[in-house]
C-alpha positions as CSV (number, residue, x, y, z in Angstrom):
1,X,-40.3,51.0,-2.2
2,X,-40.1,48.9,-5.4
3,X,-36.3,49.5,-5.8
4,X,-35.7,48.4,-2.2
5,X,-37.7,45.3,-2.7
6,X,-35.8,44.4,-5.9
7,X,-32.4,45.0,-4.1
8,X,-33.4,42.7,-1.2
9,X,-34.5,40.1,-3.6
10,X,-31.3,40.3,-5.6
11,X,-29.2,40.0,-2.4
12,X,-31.2,37.1,-1.3
13,X,-30.7,35.3,-4.7
14,X,-27.0,36.0,-4.6
15,X,-26.7,34.5,-1.1
16,X,-28.6,31.4,-2.2
17,X,-26.4,31.0,-5.3
18,X,-23.2,31.5,-3.2
19,X,-24.3,28.9,-0.7
20,X,-25.1,26.5,-3.4
21,X,-21.7,27.1,-5.1
22,X,-19.9,26.5,-1.8
23,X,-21.8,23.3,-1.3
24,X,-21.0,22.0,-4.8
25,X,-17.3,22.9,-4.4
26,X,-17.1,21.1,-1.0
27,X,-18.7,18.0,-2.5
28,X,-16.4,18.0,-5.5
29,X,-13.3,18.4,-3.4
30,X,-14.4,15.4,-1.2
31,X,-15.0,13.3,-4.4
32,X,-11.5,14.1,-5.6
33,X,-9.8,13.2,-2.3
34,X,-11.9,9.9,-2.1
35,X,-10.9,9.0,-5.7
36,X,-7.2,9.7,-4.9
37,X,-7.4,7.5,-1.8
38,X,-9.0,4.7,-3.7
39,X,-6.3,5.0,-6.4
40,X,-3.5,4.8,-3.9
41,X,-5.1,1.7,-2.2
42,X,-5.6,-0.1,-5.5
43,X,-2.0,0.7,-6.5
44,X,-0.9,-0.8,-3.2
45,X,-2.9,-4.0,-3.9
46,X,-1.3,-4.3,-7.4
47,X,2.2,-3.7,-6.0
48,X,1.6,-6.4,-3.4
49,X,0.6,-8.9,-6.1
50,X,3.6,-8.0,-8.2
51,X,6.1,-8.3,-5.3
52,X,4.5,-11.7,-4.3
53,X,5.2,-13.0,-7.8
54,X,8.7,-11.5,-7.6
55,X,9.4,-13.2,-4.3
56,X,8.2,-16.6,-5.7
57,X,10.5,-16.1,-8.7
58,X,13.4,-15.2,-6.4
59,X,12.8,-18.3,-4.2
60,X,12.7,-20.6,-7.2
61,X,15.8,-19.0,-8.8
62,X,17.8,-19.7,-5.6
63,X,18.4,-23.3,-4.7
64,X,17.2,-23.6,-1.1
65,X,18.8,-27.1,-0.8
66,X,22.3,-25.6,-1.3
67,X,23.3,-22.5,0.6
68,X,21.3,-19.4,-0.4
69,X,17.8,-18.5,0.4
70,X,16.2,-15.3,-0.7
71,X,14.5,-13.8,2.4
72,X,14.0,-10.1,1.9
73,X,13.0,-7.9,-1.0
74,X,12.7,-4.2,-0.1
75,X,12.0,-1.4,-2.5
76,X,10.8,2.2,-2.9
77,X,8.3,2.5,-5.8
78,X,7.6,5.9,-7.5
79,X,10.2,7.8,-5.5
80,X,13.2,7.7,-3.2
81,X,13.0,7.0,0.5
82,X,12.7,10.7,1.3
83,X,9.9,11.2,-1.3
84,X,8.0,8.1,0.0
85,X,8.2,9.4,3.6
86,X,6.9,12.8,2.3
87,X,3.8,11.2,0.8
88,X,4.9,10.4,-2.7
89,X,5.2,6.7,-3.7
90,X,5.2,3.4,-1.8
91,X,7.6,1.5,0.4
92,X,7.5,-2.3,-0.2
93,X,8.9,-4.9,2.3
94,X,8.8,-8.5,1.3
95,X,9.6,-11.3,3.7
96,X,10.0,-14.9,2.7
97,X,10.0,-17.8,5.1
98,X,10.8,-21.4,4.1
99,X,8.9,-24.5,5.3
100,X,10.6,-27.9,4.6
101,X,12.8,-30.7,6.0
102,X,16.5,-30.8,5.3
103,X,16.9,-27.3,3.9
104,X,20.6,-26.5,3.7
105,X,20.3,-22.8,3.1
106,X,21.6,-20.4,5.8
107,X,18.4,-18.5,6.1
108,X,17.0,-17.2,9.4
109,X,13.3,-17.9,8.5
110,X,13.2,-21.7,8.2
111,X,10.4,-23.8,9.7
112,X,10.9,-27.5,9.9
113,X,7.5,-29.1,10.8
114,X,8.5,-32.7,10.6
115,X,7.8,-35.5,8.0
116,X,4.1,-35.8,8.8
117,X,3.2,-32.6,7.1
118,X,5.7,-32.1,4.3
119,X,7.6,-34.8,2.4
120,X,11.4,-34.5,2.6
121,X,11.8,-33.3,-1.0
122,X,9.1,-30.7,-0.8
123,X,9.6,-27.0,0.1
124,X,7.0,-24.4,0.6
125,X,7.4,-20.7,1.3
126,X,5.3,-18.1,3.1
127,X,5.5,-14.7,1.4
128,X,4.5,-11.6,3.4
129,X,4.3,-8.4,1.5
130,X,3.8,-5.1,3.2
131,X,3.1,-2.0,1.0
132,X,3.1,1.3,3.0
133,X,2.2,4.7,1.8
134,X,1.0,8.0,3.2
135,X,-2.3,9.5,2.3
136,X,-1.6,12.8,0.4
137,X,-4.5,14.6,2.0
138,X,-3.2,13.7,5.5
139,X,0.3,14.9,4.6
140,X,-1.2,18.2,3.4
141,X,-3.3,18.5,6.5
142,X,-0.4,17.7,8.9
143,X,2.0,20.1,7.1
144,X,4.9,17.7,7.6
145,X,5.1,14.1,6.6
146,X,6.1,12.9,10.0
147,X,2.7,13.8,11.4
148,X,0.8,11.8,8.7
149,X,0.0,8.2,9.6
150,X,1.1,5.3,7.4
151,X,-1.4,3.2,5.5
152,X,-0.3,-0.4,5.2
153,X,-1.6,-3.1,2.9
154,X,-0.5,-6.7,3.9
155,X,-0.7,-9.8,1.7
156,X,0.3,-13.3,2.8
157,X,0.7,-16.1,0.4
158,X,1.6,-19.8,0.9
159,X,3.4,-21.3,-2.2
160,X,4.7,-24.7,-2.9
161,X,8.0,-24.8,-4.8
């Protein structure tokens, strides 16, 4: 009788320990995936800030009163196009629109609001930066990257040149 009671107690303790271990493992895997998702998002924010500054530098380097306007800056960061679509790295698209009177550049994104808003010698730009990436856990769950949704971070900046 005593040996049977000891065996039932041992089995009960082992079951409790196994349940507790499974619970701890589940919580730690969720913490890892949450940390990875936060890391990817913060990287996207930093890339958006960097490409905003790059767009401003490109707009100031090109003379918009002559003939050339920088309008698009596209890049794949931390991987090639195929790697980015498979969940590794980021795709960055930067769009620059010009606001001003008398711009001579041949750009397609030029807004001319009139003299009441902007003086004739003043130019402003609107910079839209889109940073897209795929969540690695969604790529792993979908099995193929085409089933995983894109996560997009957008940043818009108005800059006077």
